[in-house]
N, CA, C and O of each residue as an XYZ file, in Angstrom:
840
protein
N     -10.143     -4.032     16.023
C      -9.709     -2.345     15.498
C      -8.023     -2.845     16.282
O      -7.811     -3.430     17.344
N      -6.933     -2.255     15.105
C      -5.654     -2.617     15.188
C      -5.408     -0.995     15.608
O      -5.562     -0.337     14.579
N      -5.126     -0.235     16.599
C      -3.937      0.687     16.433
C      -2.370      0.729     16.759
O      -1.709      0.726     17.798
N      -2.071      0.771     15.335
C      -0.683      0.821     15.002
C       0.358      1.535     15.968
O      -0.338      2.404     16.493
N       1.461      1.636     16.422
C       2.343      2.751     16.855
C       1.499      3.702     17.550
O       0.566      3.545     18.337
N       2.062      4.730     17.059
C       0.608      5.969     17.820
C      -0.476      6.058     17.304
O      -1.054      7.144     17.340
N      -1.063      4.953     16.680
C      -2.274      5.419     16.407
C      -3.361      5.423     17.420
O      -4.323      6.191     17.435
N      -3.092      4.469     18.270
C      -3.740      4.476     19.770
C      -3.940      6.111     20.273
O      -4.999      6.389     20.836
N      -3.215      6.872     20.126
C      -3.437      8.343     20.319
C      -4.923      9.221     19.663
O      -5.505     10.236     20.045
N      -5.201      8.091     18.303
C      -6.608      8.975     17.666
C      -7.747      8.457     18.240
O      -8.845      9.013     18.204
N      -7.363      6.767     19.087
C      -8.650      6.340     19.588
C      -8.970      6.445     20.725
O      -9.603      5.511     21.217
N      -8.653      7.594     21.530
C      -9.089      7.384     23.203
C     -10.704      7.149     23.294
O     -11.629      7.510     22.566
N     -10.650      6.467     24.375
C     -12.119      5.943     24.443
C     -13.293      5.358     23.779
O     -14.475      5.442     24.111
N     -12.608      4.577     22.499
C     -13.482      3.854     21.549
C     -13.274      2.589     21.851
O     -12.078      2.298     21.834
N     -14.049      1.654     22.145
C     -14.330      0.382     22.521
C     -13.442     -0.484     21.055
O     -13.350     -0.322     19.839
N     -12.964     -1.365     22.027
C     -12.809     -2.601     21.003
C     -11.203     -2.642     20.374
O     -10.817     -3.321     19.422
N     -10.648     -1.989     20.956
C      -9.129     -1.285     20.567
C      -8.029     -2.128     21.051
O      -7.792     -2.394     22.229
N      -7.138     -2.669     19.619
C      -6.093     -3.408     19.938
C      -4.879     -2.616     19.587
O      -4.417     -2.581     18.446
N      -4.280     -1.853     20.816
C      -2.741     -1.702     20.344
C      -1.582     -2.635     19.988
O      -1.359     -3.571     20.757
N      -0.938     -2.499     19.066
C       0.171     -3.255     18.193
C       1.324     -2.216     17.773
O       1.070     -1.018     17.648
N       2.352     -2.644     17.605
C       3.636     -2.032     16.949
C       3.429     -1.621     15.809
O       2.675     -2.092     14.957
N       4.170     -0.624     15.756
C       4.069     -0.168     14.222
C       4.644     -1.281     13.770
O       5.409     -2.028     14.380
N       4.026     -1.412     12.061
C       4.123     -2.174     10.986
C       4.096     -3.468     12.134
O       5.130     -3.813     12.706
N       2.755     -4.137     12.389
C       2.494     -5.554     13.050
C       2.927     -6.439     12.319
O       3.061     -6.221     11.114
N       3.255     -7.685     12.895
C       3.627     -8.769     12.280
C       2.575    -10.126     12.675
O       1.465    -10.014     13.196
N       3.123    -11.176     12.352
C       2.364    -12.138     12.555
C       1.940    -12.756     14.029
O       0.937    -13.414     14.303
N       2.661    -12.477     14.604
C       2.200    -13.039     16.240
C       1.253    -11.492     16.871
O       0.741    -11.415     17.988
N       1.238    -10.742     16.138
C       0.050     -9.345     16.109
C      -1.357     -9.190     15.731
O      -2.335     -8.635     16.231
N      -1.084     -9.970     14.527
C      -2.283     -9.715     13.270
C      -2.959    -11.322     13.406
O      -4.102    -11.448     13.847
N      -2.155    -12.507     12.992
C      -2.803    -13.324     12.964
C      -3.310    -13.962     14.252
O      -3.852    -15.013     13.909
N      -3.384    -13.826     15.504
C      -4.599    -14.533     16.668
C      -5.504    -13.800     16.387
O      -6.289    -13.985     17.317
N      -5.928    -13.104     15.752
C      -7.132    -12.085     15.872
C      -7.889    -12.385     14.521
O      -8.912    -11.714     14.379
N      -7.552    -13.362     13.387
C      -7.737    -13.387     12.028
C      -8.266    -14.491     12.441
O      -9.371    -14.700     11.939
N      -7.717    -15.677     13.530
C      -8.353    -16.565     13.541
C     -10.063    -16.756     14.287
O     -10.545    -16.135     15.235
N     -10.537    -17.598     13.632
C     -12.150    -17.614     14.363
C     -12.936    -16.900     13.841
O     -14.149    -16.948     14.043
N     -12.207    -15.916     12.883
C     -13.534    -14.942     12.454
C     -13.679    -15.101     10.930
O     -12.818    -15.667     10.257
N     -14.604    -14.672     10.509
C     -15.133    -14.582      9.232
C     -16.141    -13.415      8.512
O     -17.363    -13.448      8.662
N     -15.663    -12.706      7.962
C     -16.810    -11.663      7.253
C     -16.276    -10.438      8.117
O     -16.481     -9.341      7.599
N     -15.666    -10.439      9.270
C     -15.684     -8.981     10.151
C     -14.533     -8.085      9.647
O     -13.411     -8.508      9.368
N     -14.840     -7.105      9.580
C     -14.280     -6.165      8.761
C     -12.757     -5.855     10.299
O     -12.866     -5.697     11.514
N     -11.791     -5.891      9.564
C     -10.687     -5.630     10.490
C      -9.943     -4.016     10.469
O      -8.940     -4.022      9.756
N     -10.126     -3.175     10.863
C     -10.023     -1.557     11.088
C      -8.466     -1.593     11.186
O      -7.890     -2.351     11.966
N      -7.842     -0.766     10.384
C      -6.452     -0.362     10.522
C      -5.746      0.970     11.019
O      -5.713      1.920     10.236
N      -5.211      1.083     12.210
C      -5.407      3.132     12.457
C      -3.701      3.134     12.482
O      -3.016      2.572     13.336
N      -3.214      3.894     11.352
C      -1.685      3.847     11.862
C      -1.142      4.424      9.891
O      -1.914      5.037      9.153
N       0.036      4.077      9.566
C       0.740      4.708      8.720
C       0.160      3.603      7.241
O      -0.406      2.517      7.365
N       0.444      4.154      6.196
C       0.313      3.190      4.894
C       1.174      1.823      5.395
O       0.651      0.710      5.449
N       2.549      2.086      5.744
C       3.605      0.852      6.006
C       2.694     -0.137      7.291
O       3.253     -1.202      7.552
N       1.646      0.090      7.914
C       1.325     -0.022      9.142
C      -0.208     -0.999      8.217
O      -0.524     -2.142      8.546
N      -0.558     -0.612      7.668
C      -1.450     -1.085      6.636
C      -0.983     -2.236      6.159
O      -1.423     -3.357      6.415
N       0.369     -1.814      5.108
C       0.457     -2.865      4.313
C       1.096     -4.108      4.980
O       1.041     -5.246      4.516
N       1.757     -3.713      6.219
C       2.021     -5.262      7.105
C       0.834     -6.171      7.551
O       0.779     -7.400      7.512
N      -0.491     -4.908      8.165
C      -1.541     -6.455      8.015
C      -1.991     -7.181      7.127
O      -2.431     -8.323      7.261
N      -1.885     -6.411      5.952
C      -2.635     -6.650      4.563
C      -1.488     -8.481      4.465
O      -1.931     -9.623      4.590
N      -0.212     -8.103      4.243
C       0.681     -9.176      4.242
C      -0.053    -10.357      5.062
O      -0.091    -11.471      4.540
N      -0.514    -10.195      6.061
C      -0.717    -11.226      6.977
C      -1.861    -11.910      6.387
O      -1.942    -13.127      6.222
N      -2.838    -10.942      6.049
C      -4.300    -11.542      5.705
C      -3.943    -12.485      4.458
O      -4.225    -13.670      4.279
N      -3.261    -11.618      3.686
C      -3.047    -12.513      2.162
C      -2.141    -13.654      2.718
O      -2.558    -14.765      2.391
N      -1.143    -13.664      3.384
C      -0.854    -14.847      3.766
C      -1.095    -15.831      4.503
O      -0.413    -16.856      4.520
N      -2.241    -15.588      5.292
C      -3.231    -16.656      5.837
C      -4.544    -16.673      5.106
O      -5.632    -16.961      5.605
N      -4.277    -16.287      3.706
C      -5.689    -16.589      2.919
C      -7.169    -16.129      3.302
O      -8.253    -16.713      3.284
N      -6.802    -14.953      3.625
C      -8.376    -14.527      3.906
C      -8.523    -13.298      3.375
O      -9.016    -12.304      3.907
N      -8.004    -13.435      2.147
C      -8.563    -11.756      1.574
C      -9.824    -11.729      1.034
O     -10.391    -10.675      0.750
N     -10.551    -13.383      0.791
C     -11.920    -13.003      0.249
C     -12.764    -12.763      1.407
O     -13.928    -12.483      1.121
N     -12.466    -12.804      2.661
C     -13.319    -12.867      3.805
C     -12.887    -11.798      4.637
O     -13.585    -11.701      5.647
N     -11.989    -10.979      4.555
C     -11.563    -10.005      5.781
C     -11.665     -8.415      4.942
O     -10.700     -7.895      4.382
N     -12.941     -7.862      5.007
C     -12.836     -6.735      4.677
C     -11.951     -5.713      6.162
O     -11.964     -5.809      7.389
N     -11.215     -4.712      5.063
C     -10.711     -3.970      5.718
C     -10.699     -2.363      5.540
O     -10.804     -1.768      4.467
N     -10.572     -1.876      6.627
C     -10.820     -0.130      6.858
C      -9.642      0.245      7.134
O      -8.801     -0.616      7.390
N      -9.262      1.780      7.151
C      -8.183      2.267      6.955
C      -8.293      3.828      7.426
O      -8.806      4.697      6.721
N      -7.785      4.036      8.608
C      -7.793      5.424      9.144
C      -6.381      5.693      9.320
O      -5.634      5.091     10.091
N      -5.987      6.914      8.325
C      -4.568      6.907      8.386
C      -4.164      8.326      9.696
O      -4.757      9.352     10.028
N      -2.992      7.732     10.078
C      -2.589      8.735     11.059
C      -1.808      9.853     10.596
O      -1.442     10.787     11.310
N      -1.529      9.689      9.158
C      -0.766     11.103      8.156
C      -1.395     11.183      7.252
O      -1.719     10.348      6.407
N      -1.730     12.764      7.436
C      -2.808     13.595      6.725
C      -2.504     13.672      5.535
O      -3.300     14.269      4.811
N      -1.387     13.161      4.987
C      -0.809     13.179      3.533
C      -0.681     11.512      3.057
O       0.157     11.176      2.220
N      -1.434     10.715      3.573
C      -1.443      9.149      3.213
C      -1.397      8.942      1.942
O      -2.576      9.210      1.711
N      -0.957      8.670      0.911
C      -0.880      8.109     -0.806
C      -2.022      7.037     -0.627
O      -2.600      6.917     -1.707
N      -2.629      6.107      0.462
C      -2.915      5.230      0.231
C      -4.304      5.684      0.529
O      -5.268      5.114      0.019
N      -4.442      6.777      1.408
C      -6.118      7.307      1.948
C      -6.240      7.895      0.539
O      -7.413      7.875      0.165
N      -5.255      8.496     -0.503
C      -5.891      9.512     -1.743
C      -6.329      8.349     -2.255
O      -7.551      8.224     -2.333
N      -5.492      7.262     -2.710
C      -6.038      6.164     -3.749
C      -7.570      5.866     -2.878
O      -8.689      6.032     -3.363
N      -7.378      5.568     -2.010
C      -8.469      4.797     -1.513
C     -10.077      5.997     -1.531
O     -11.236      5.627     -1.340
N      -9.724      7.059     -1.744
C     -11.051      8.100     -1.489
C     -11.253      8.274      0.078
O     -12.429      8.351      0.433
N     -10.161      8.357      1.192
C     -10.970      8.412      2.433
C     -10.937     10.022      2.532
O     -10.360     10.863      1.843
N     -11.870     10.133      3.776
C     -12.075     11.602      4.236
C     -10.578     11.887      4.887
O     -10.027     10.850      5.258
N      -9.893     12.983      5.072
C      -8.777     13.618      5.743
C      -9.071     13.853      7.112
O      -8.308     14.293      7.972
N     -10.345     13.488      7.230
C     -10.734     13.734      8.853
C     -10.307     12.523      9.761
O     -11.014     11.569      9.438
N      -9.682     12.273     10.484
C      -9.814     10.786     11.351
C     -11.066     10.091     11.582
O     -11.358      8.957     11.201
N     -11.945     11.107     12.419
C     -13.536     10.721     12.831
C     -14.254     10.382     11.478
O     -15.081      9.471     11.499
N     -14.065     10.886     10.582
C     -14.777     10.533      9.432
C     -14.259      9.202      8.684
O     -15.068      8.334      8.355
N     -12.912      9.080      8.435
C     -12.332      7.863      8.049
C     -12.426      6.744      9.066
O     -12.131      5.673      8.535
N     -12.790      6.611     10.568
C     -13.314      5.730     11.323
C     -14.879      5.509     10.929
O     -15.219      4.328     10.861
N     -15.876      6.488     10.660
C     -16.872      6.547     10.622
C     -17.355      5.463      9.389
O     -18.099      4.484      9.437
N     -16.566      6.108      8.220
C     -16.528      5.696      6.837
C     -15.947      4.111      7.052
O     -16.491      3.336      6.265
N     -14.947      3.464      7.962
C     -14.679      2.029      7.767
C     -15.500      1.356      8.851
O     -15.749      0.172      8.625
N     -15.974      1.867      9.990
C     -17.079      1.157     10.584
C     -18.374      0.893      9.727
O     -18.758     -0.239     10.023
N     -19.229      1.472      8.767
C     -20.268      1.523      7.998
C     -20.133      1.453      6.912
O     -21.257      1.560      6.422
N     -19.320      1.314      6.057
C     -19.143      1.557      4.884
C     -19.132      0.075      4.007
O     -19.014     -0.899      4.750
N     -19.205     -0.150      2.971
C     -19.547     -1.376      2.435
C     -18.131     -1.526      1.845
O     -17.654     -0.511      1.337
N     -17.150     -3.029      1.842
C     -16.340     -3.486      0.824
C     -16.271     -3.466     -0.679
O     -16.927     -4.171     -1.447
N     -15.653     -2.831     -0.889
C     -15.372     -3.293     -2.754
C     -14.047     -3.975     -2.784
O     -13.173     -3.999     -1.918
N     -14.082     -4.490     -3.889
C     -12.684     -5.441     -4.579
C     -12.057     -4.119     -4.787
O     -12.555     -3.058     -5.164
N     -10.499     -4.517     -4.360
C      -9.883     -3.291     -4.850
C      -8.282     -4.233     -5.307
O      -7.831     -5.258     -4.796
N      -7.762     -3.432     -6.388
C      -6.359     -4.508     -6.863
C      -5.714     -4.507     -5.536
O      -6.099     -3.775     -4.625
N      -4.714     -5.345     -5.434
C      -3.500     -5.600     -4.407
C      -2.215     -5.899     -5.238
O      -2.066     -6.766     -6.099
N      -1.458     -5.120     -4.848
C      -0.112     -5.244     -5.870
C       0.888     -5.780     -4.894
O       1.226     -5.016     -3.990
N       1.357     -6.849     -4.935
C       2.710     -7.679     -4.108
C       4.107     -6.967     -5.333
O       4.075     -6.564     -6.495
N       5.010     -7.090     -4.472
C       6.410     -7.214     -4.941
C       7.178     -8.717     -4.725
O       6.752     -9.710     -4.136
N       8.375     -8.524     -5.372
C       9.489     -9.788     -5.496
C       9.906     -9.504     -3.916
O      10.093    -10.653     -3.515
N      10.117     -8.765     -2.973
C      10.574     -8.812     -1.678
C       9.488     -9.616     -0.592
O       9.963     -9.834      0.522
N       8.360     -9.976     -0.786
C       7.529    -10.545      0.016
C       6.669     -9.229      0.456
O       6.243     -9.308      1.609
N       6.455     -8.468      0.009
C       5.599     -6.985      0.824
C       4.269     -6.928     -0.543
O       4.037     -7.672     -1.496
N       3.616     -5.645     -0.025
C       2.443     -5.302     -0.617
C       2.685     -3.638     -0.810
O       3.291     -2.983      0.037
N       2.131     -3.053     -2.032
C       1.959     -1.813     -2.616
C       0.574     -1.256     -2.164
O      -0.350     -1.552     -2.921
N       0.256     -0.500     -1.064
C      -0.564     -0.034     -0.899
C      -0.867      1.866     -1.248
O      -1.814      2.585     -1.568
N       0.358      1.982     -0.989
C       0.415      3.842     -1.207
C       1.497      4.046     -2.603
O       1.314      3.572     -3.724
N       2.350      4.673     -2.263
C       2.947      4.648     -3.000
C       4.505      3.690     -2.854
O       4.938      3.122     -1.851
N       5.010      3.759     -4.013
C       6.725      3.187     -4.627
C       7.808      4.052     -5.245
O       8.003      3.894     -6.450
N       8.575      4.986     -4.561
C       9.294      5.991     -4.952
C      10.984      5.781     -5.397
O      11.777      5.594     -4.475
N      11.350      5.808     -6.411
C      12.761      5.494     -6.821
C      13.323      6.712     -7.367
O      12.797      6.905     -8.462
N      14.240      7.704     -7.060
C      14.701      8.437     -8.037
C      15.744      9.728     -7.132
O      15.431     10.391     -6.143
N      16.836      9.729     -7.805
C      17.189      9.844     -9.364
C      17.529      8.699     -9.385
O      18.156      8.199     -8.451
N      17.114      7.910    -10.680
C      17.333      6.503    -10.583
C      17.924      6.328    -12.115
O      17.282      6.904    -12.994
N      19.157      5.540    -12.528
C      19.485      5.511    -13.832
C      19.273      3.483    -14.380
O      19.773      2.558    -13.740
N      18.570      3.351    -15.442
C      18.280      1.855    -15.708
C      17.249      2.155    -16.792
O      17.076      3.131    -17.523
N      16.526      0.809    -16.629
C      15.409      0.819    -17.710
C      14.411      0.151    -16.664
O      14.823     -0.551    -15.741
N      12.818      0.476    -16.924
C      12.027     -0.234    -16.525
C      10.897     -0.440    -17.706
O      10.901      0.222    -18.743
N       9.848     -1.543    -17.366
C       8.843     -2.108    -18.092
C       7.631     -2.251    -17.481
O       7.539     -2.653    -16.321
N       6.872     -2.013    -18.027
C       5.154     -1.841    -17.479
C       4.828     -2.995    -18.709
O       4.583     -2.751    -19.890
N       4.880     -3.883    -18.263
C       4.038     -5.195    -18.953
C       5.002     -5.200    -20.089
O       6.181     -5.230    -19.736
N       4.697     -5.170    -21.817
C       5.709     -4.924    -22.852
C       6.332     -3.333    -23.175
O       7.225     -3.062    -23.976
N       5.671     -2.508    -22.408
C       5.799     -0.970    -22.354
C       7.022     -0.510    -21.929
O       7.283     -0.748    -20.749
N       7.941      0.160    -22.654
C       9.146      0.669    -22.092
C       8.716      1.781    -21.149
O       8.772      2.935    -21.573
N       8.242      1.519    -19.764
C       8.561      3.188    -19.098
C       9.493      4.094    -18.800
O       9.109      5.085    -18.178
N      10.991      3.980    -19.179
C      12.183      4.621    -19.014
C      13.180      3.732    -19.624
O      13.040      2.517    -19.763
N      14.274      4.484    -20.004
C      15.363      3.829    -20.188
C      16.806      4.661    -19.990
O      16.937      5.430    -20.943
N      17.635      4.728    -19.299
C      18.338      6.010    -18.945
C      18.395      6.450    -17.885
O      18.756      5.661    -17.011
N      18.143      7.576    -17.559
C      18.022      8.814    -16.373
C      17.189      8.629    -16.080
O      16.947      7.652    -16.789
N      16.040      8.818    -15.292
C      14.875      9.569    -14.592
C      15.007     10.620    -13.613
O      16.213     10.539    -13.380
N      14.627     11.436    -12.977
C      14.290     12.269    -11.988
C      13.568     11.725    -10.754
O      13.699     12.006     -9.562
N      12.721     10.812    -11.427
C      11.679      9.841    -10.385
C      11.010      9.162    -11.128
O      10.627      9.373    -12.278
N      10.782      7.839    -10.063
C      10.171      6.673    -10.950
C       9.154      6.609     -9.872
O       9.569      7.058     -8.803
N       7.729      6.099     -9.864
C       7.094      5.990     -8.496
C       5.765      5.245     -9.436
O       5.219      5.731    -10.427
N       5.436      3.789     -8.697
C       4.639      3.064     -8.973
C       3.521      3.167     -7.673
O       3.930      3.411     -6.538
N       1.889      2.927     -7.999
C       0.983      3.142     -7.398
C       0.036      1.853     -7.975
O       0.138      1.419     -9.122
N      -0.646      1.471     -7.233
C      -1.889      0.537     -7.776
C      -2.493      1.072     -8.432
O      -2.409      2.300     -8.399
N      -3.307      0.505     -9.258
C      -4.204      0.716    -10.509
C      -4.862      0.124    -10.566
O      -5.060     -0.753     -9.725
N      -5.801      0.377    -11.992
C      -6.946     -0.087    -12.092
C      -6.873     -1.332    -12.761
O      -7.791     -2.140    -12.624
N      -5.681     -1.635    -13.620
C      -5.168     -2.779    -14.304
C      -4.382     -3.641    -13.410
O      -4.378     -4.849    -13.646
N      -3.790     -3.231    -12.525
C      -2.463     -3.398    -11.292
C      -1.642     -2.675    -10.882
O      -1.363     -2.683     -9.683
N      -0.952     -1.750    -11.866
C       0.251     -0.681    -11.585
C      -0.030      0.516    -12.490
O      -0.259      0.507    -13.700
N       0.028      1.395    -11.771
C       0.337      2.832    -12.581
C       1.354      2.680    -12.706
O       1.875      1.637    -12.312
N       2.128      3.751    -13.365
C       3.797      4.667    -13.219
C       3.720      5.710    -13.954
O       3.059      5.834    -14.985
N       4.671      6.803    -13.230
C       4.843      7.549    -13.458
C       6.179      8.169    -13.256
O       6.654      8.457    -12.158
N       6.813      8.369    -14.559
C       8.435      9.181    -14.664
C       8.261     10.082    -15.278
O       7.546     10.403    -16.228
N       9.533     10.842    -14.206
C       9.601     12.126    -14.142
C      10.957     12.239    -14.624
O      11.839     11.721    -13.938
N      11.369     13.032    -16.052
C      12.612     12.871    -16.615
C      13.098     14.058    -16.905
O      12.281     14.978    -16.931
N      14.826     14.430    -17.257
C      15.238     15.673    -17.580
C      14.879     16.969    -17.156
O      13.920     17.112    -16.397
N      15.581     17.992    -17.584
C      15.444     19.542    -17.203
C      14.308     19.910    -16.699
O      14.080     20.282    -15.547
N      13.231     19.748    -18.031
C      11.590     20.233    -18.259
C      10.772     19.351    -17.446
O       9.561     19.561    -17.378
N      11.355     18.305    -16.773
C      10.383     17.254    -16.005
C       9.624     17.195    -16.672
O       8.611     17.864    -16.471
N       9.745     16.274    -17.924
C       9.027     15.702    -18.947
C       8.298     14.606    -17.684
O       8.768     14.198    -16.622
N       7.097     14.390    -18.282
C       6.133     13.140    -17.531
C       5.604     12.290    -18.335
O       4.909     12.629    -19.292
N       5.940     10.822    -17.963
C       5.591      9.843    -18.879
C       4.681      9.058    -17.881
O       5.039      8.831    -16.725
N       3.433      8.642    -18.416
C       2.715      7.357    -17.360
C       2.562      6.360    -18.307
O       2.563      6.519    -19.528
N       2.412      5.170    -17.601
C       2.202      3.904    -18.342
C       1.457      3.151    -17.242
O       1.488      3.735    -16.158
N       0.619      1.685    -17.268
C      -0.203      1.206    -16.755
C      -0.016     -0.163    -17.306
O       0.151     -0.693    -18.405
N      -0.130     -0.545    -15.892
C      -0.311     -2.614    -16.551
C      -0.716     -3.487    -15.354
O      -1.274     -3.212    -14.292
N      -0.308     -4.491    -15.816
C      -0.612     -5.722    -14.920
C       0.828     -6.099    -13.809
O       0.790     -6.565    -12.671
N       1.727     -5.799    -14.430
C       3.421     -6.044    -13.515
C       4.304     -4.806    -14.202
O       4.254     -4.440    -15.376
N       4.980     -4.367    -13.316
C       6.690     -3.487    -13.854
C       7.600     -3.907    -13.114
O       7.574     -4.327    -11.957
N       8.672     -3.733    -14.071
C       9.939     -4.537    -13.610
C      10.713     -3.362    -13.816
O      10.470     -2.604    -14.755
N      11.888     -3.102    -12.770
C      12.950     -2.265    -12.688
C      14.147     -2.958    -12.586
O      14.316     -3.910    -11.824
N      15.410     -2.265    -13.722
C      16.474     -2.898    -13.011
C      17.391     -1.334    -13.358
O      17.120     -0.341    -14.033
N      18.502     -1.717    -12.560
C      18.594     -0.171    -12.459
C      20.011     -0.206    -11.817
O      20.402     -1.332    -11.510
N      20.835      0.822    -11.564
C      22.000      1.365    -11.023
C      21.404      1.131     -9.654
O      20.186      1.165     -9.475
N      22.356      0.871     -8.597
C      22.268      0.630     -7.041
C      21.351      2.137     -6.909
O      21.771      3.225     -7.303
N      19.703      1.838     -6.107
C      19.338      2.962     -5.780
C      18.113      3.000     -4.651
O      17.444      1.974     -4.776
N      17.839      3.463     -4.077
C      17.158      3.585     -2.690
C      15.280      3.541     -3.336
O      14.773      4.288     -4.173
N      14.879      2.833     -2.862
C      13.371      2.237     -2.784
C      12.711      2.967     -2.321
O      13.482      3.024     -1.363
N      11.718      3.857     -1.969
C      10.827      4.040     -0.508
C       9.330      3.466     -0.668
O       8.464      4.082     -1.289
N       9.175      2.561     -0.213
C       7.487      2.160     -0.423
C       7.079      1.849      0.549
O       7.641      1.151      1.392
N       5.403      2.598      0.616
C       4.435      2.784      1.724
C       5.319      3.527      2.611
O       5.466      2.978      3.703
N       5.965      4.649      2.446
C       6.513      5.392      3.438
C       7.711      5.192      3.967
O       8.293      6.109      4.548
N       8.234      3.987      3.840
C       9.649      3.638      4.280
C      11.049      3.270      2.984
O      10.981      2.915      1.808
N      12.235      3.567      3.906
C      13.150      3.240      2.913
C      13.176      1.838      2.738
O      12.817      1.307      3.789
N      13.391      1.180      2.040
C      14.025      0.106      1.758
C      15.755      0.373      2.789
O      16.445      1.392      2.786
N      16.007     -0.922      3.546
C      17.423     -0.804      3.861
C      18.669     -0.970      3.335
O      19.712     -1.009      3.988
N      18.533     -1.092      1.861
C      19.801     -1.041      1.453
C      19.448     -0.798     -0.365
O      18.410     -1.120     -0.943
N      20.361     -0.307     -0.813
C      19.924      0.195     -2.279
C      20.040     -1.211     -3.451
O      20.938     -2.037     -3.606
N      19.006     -1.071     -3.992
C      18.513     -2.325     -4.843
C      19.101     -1.958     -6.282
O      19.511     -0.836     -6.580
N      19.082     -3.167     -7.207
C      19.349     -3.198     -8.385
C      18.135     -3.644     -9.449
O      18.079     -3.503    -10.671
N      17.188     -4.235     -8.510
C      16.001     -4.575     -9.324
C      14.967     -4.941     -8.553
O      15.197     -5.614     -7.548
N      13.820     -4.613     -8.845
C      12.112     -4.251     -8.356
C      11.153     -4.959     -9.003
O      11.248     -4.656    -10.193
N      10.126     -5.883     -8.814
C       9.160     -6.065     -9.688
C       8.161     -6.038     -8.590
O       8.367     -6.672     -7.555
N       6.797     -5.140     -8.820
C       5.558     -4.972     -8.549
C       4.665     -5.824     -9.570
O       5.242     -6.003    -10.642
N       3.923     -6.153     -9.519
C       2.700     -7.135     -9.975
C       1.238     -7.317     -9.313
O       1.128     -7.369     -8.088
N       0.146     -7.409    -10.147
C      -1.308     -7.679     -9.565
C      -1.310     -9.065     -8.432
O      -0.912    -10.155     -8.843
N      -1.561     -8.979     -7.685
C      -2.302    -10.533     -7.256
C      -3.289    -11.296     -7.843
O      -4.130    -10.781     -8.580
N      -3.267    -12.588     -7.566
C      -4.440    -12.925     -8.195
C      -5.513    -12.697     -7.359
O      -6.586    -12.417     -7.894
N      -5.456    -12.749     -6.353
C      -6.745    -12.197     -5.591
C      -6.902    -10.781     -5.256
O      -5.800    -10.232     -5.237
N      -7.968     -9.910     -4.956
C      -8.288     -8.701     -4.738
C      -8.385     -8.655     -3.264
O      -8.753     -9.571     -2.530
N      -8.011     -7.483     -2.932
C      -8.371     -7.030     -1.113
C      -9.608     -6.409     -1.432
O     -10.034     -5.928     -2.482
N     -10.261     -6.566      0.111
C     -11.515     -6.030      0.321
C     -11.643     -5.541      0.775
O     -12.003     -5.878      1.903
N     -11.472     -3.884      0.369
C     -11.072     -2.670      1.247
C     -12.306     -1.703      1.272
O     -12.927     -1.527      0.224
N     -12.717     -1.017      2.525
C     -13.820     -0.201      2.765
C     -13.391      0.996      2.661
O     -12.761      1.637      3.502
N     -13.756      1.342      1.540
C     -13.194      2.825      0.649
C     -14.667      3.700      0.038
O     -15.817      3.261      0.015
N     -14.269      4.795     -0.334
C     -15.828      5.682     -0.391
C     -15.807      6.022     -1.689
O     -16.314      7.111     -1.960
N     -15.198      5.158     -2.872
C     -14.950      4.975     -4.274
C     -14.383      4.175     -4.913
O     -14.336      4.283     -6.138
């Protein structure tokens, strides 16, 4: 079990806890994956912490034999909502320990990361495609991408009356004037003009309630 950053405060007196920094990297996660097969890895932390751990599992080619449980420290975690996790940390921990792993779509991006919760951009001016469908062209108040059943779900809010457009597909490409991307709750360090999200060739084994 990985307690990321402040996640250790939720796990007092819990056995088998390894404390690691927020958004743990190769030196924190890879040693835990060596010599294990089929054992669940429970992540206690934020959506960004979960994404960091999943990146290491993916890069070590261990998606197929490493079930991942998640205990969010943020009550408003988008990843927890998508996974159907209980809002109470003790219930989420119980599910992570006893639940059944299920394949769940894994979304990557062209910056080397993964999307487990939300990616939000906006306001934004440009255009975006979801597969061959135009998600928007022009200006939008907000542009939000989430993992979906096919790959990605996209929600665009536009205009004074906040008209909403929703599209889905295997991949989404955004081209825009310089804009801020907030992914898994973390702002990208600099404005971007292009970003791509796409379904990975292999699913994540997630311990979820739905």
